[in-house]
C-alpha positions, 0 to 999 in steps of 0.5 A: 755483441748483437750483429745484423748483416746486410745484403746489397741489392743495387745490382738486382732488385733495386734497379729492377724496382726503379728502372725495370732491370735495364742496368747493363753490366758496363755501368757497374763493372768498375765499382765491383772490386771496391764493393768486394771490400764492403763487408756485405753479407751478400750482394744480390746480383742475379736471378729475378728479372735480370736473366730475361732483361739481359737477353731481351733488352741489354744484348748480354749473355746473363751467364757471362755477366755472372762470371764477370761479377764473380771474377771481380768480386772473389771475396763476397757471397753472390746471391740470386733469386730463384722462383722454384720450379719457375726458375727465372721464367714465367712457367714451370719447367721439368725437373731436369731443367731445374736441376741443371740450372741450379748446378750451373748457377753454382758453377758460374759463381752463385753462393746464395740461392734464395728459393721461393714460390709465388703462391707458397706451394712448397712442392715447387721448391723441392727440386731446386733445394735438392739440386742446391744441396747436391751441387753445393760448395763449402760456400753455398747457402740454400735460403728458403723464402716466403712470399709475404702478403696480407689477406684473410688466409695469411696470418702470423701463425700461418707464416710461422708454420711455413717457416718450420716447414722450410727448416724441416725441408733442409733450408739453411736460412729463412727469408720473408720477402715483402715485395710490396713493402706492406709489412708494418712495424707491428707485423714485423715484430710479431712475425720475427719474434714468432719465427725466431722462437719457432726455428731457434738458431736458423738465420732469419732475413727480411726483404722489404721495399719503401713503396708505402713508406713503411720500410725504415720503421719495419726494418728497425722493428725487425732489428729490435725483434732479432732479425739476422740479415736485412736487404738494403740498397746503396742510398742513391738507388734506394727508396721509392719502389726500391729498398731502404738505404744501406748507409742509413740503416748502417748508421742506425745500427751503429747508434744501437751498438749493433755490429754490421761488418760493413766498411763505412768508407767503402759503402760511401764510395759505392754510393758515390759511384752510382749517383751519376749512373742513376742520374743518367737514367733519370735524364733519359726517362728510364727511371720514372718519377712515380717509381721514386715516390712514396705511395701509401695506397700500395697498402691497399692494392699490394703492388710490388716495386718491380710490378709497378715500374713494369706496369708504368712502362707498359701503359706508356707504351700503349699510350694508356697512362690515363688508365693507371689509377683504374688499373691499380684499383682493379688489382686487389679485385683480381687478386681476390678472385684468384684466391689472394696470391702474393703479388710476386713474379710470375703472379704479379705479372698475371694479376697486373696484366689481367687488371689492365686488360679488364680496364682497357676492354671495359669488361671484367674477364672478357679476355682472360690471359693464357697464364691466368687460365694455366693458374686456374688449371693448377699448373702453378700449384694450389692457390692460397684460397679458393679461386672465384667460381665464376672466374673458374667457369669463364677460364676453364669451362667444364675442364677440371683443374689439376690437383697433383704436382703439375711438374710431374706431367712435364716432358724433359726439355733439355734433349729437345733444346739441344737438338733444335739449337745444334751448333748454335749452342756453344755450352750447356748454359746456352741451352738453358737460356733457350729453354727459359726464353726461347725467342730471346735466347735464339735471337741472341745466339744467332746475333752472337754467331754473326758477330763472330763470323764478321770478326773472323772475316775482318781478321782474314781481310786484315791479314791479307 
């Protein structure tokens, strides 16, 4: 019997897309033992923006969050999204940091590491892949991921060649990451068939979003074309800028006689649990109605869900929501100037911030962000197409861009971090949190130490 398995995204990408990753652990802890019985292929619960949000907004230790999920879901594959040499941050890190991060991710409970590079420069995947293989347990899966987009330089043949290269590198599974939800049913059919013909028995995964209204048609066509795993979200956290609904696709697969491994009763219990959670954030305003709507214009400007929700939040903070439509129109122009990078973190932030800056200043590239300058310099890898020459001159002047593997120029970062933190760091995990997000992690670690000191004081006073 034909089988299609499901990755549930509610604990990572679904809430990242709808509410900018502001879902605290306490809001879903109670349902974890039930989710453990659902029969998912995996549960995506870590990586992406979760690490940053835990430290910056939720006052949580991201490593403790992962360990708690693992404790409550011992029978389910836990999955994370890793941005290759970017890890979970917004710059490239030294190989020592990448290797240690992968080692500790596996040690703390991750089974599936989905590794991608924002601009599909596969030189940026090698260290993370090697580390995944080095520290793998019998449950570890290294999933090679391609950032999907459309442009004059992104073709079906190009994607098939990319997949063949990822298999050659040693990845266990392949994933097409359609972060903006722009993949059409027609494209899905030709991509999935082409990739399956090229890579044989290697499992192929499709990740897409409902932003444009394409997702259900695209996933159905992908299923017909031989896809092995699809990413979905429990229905109350689905649609809009999130993924398609788990229960809906499960029902459709049943009608086709396709095995999923899912327990219908359990997945409905999961959705019932999350309904009041979502309503709480709708009532508070954290989930913006724009994030729940379908916007076919995303087929033009290619904006992924997480990028859209973050841009809305930032414009609201600046009292500049009247510039929203103009910023959306500027995004494809900036993307073209930068050589058609896929709009996924960190490129989505770079392009989005630069587009907003261009609109707010009323002059294109009057102010160029340091991240865009670093991209032009070659610090993120090779752009899919040549960068606009005028922009290159405005960003770098006469400076020559770096042509090799930029990561080879980075100095080791862990020794200096350990020395700086001293006893503020209680573990290797603390050190890596600081390396990834220095300001946020240091603030969190100091507050943690102060809380422990206060607890000791109260304990002594009570004893007296």
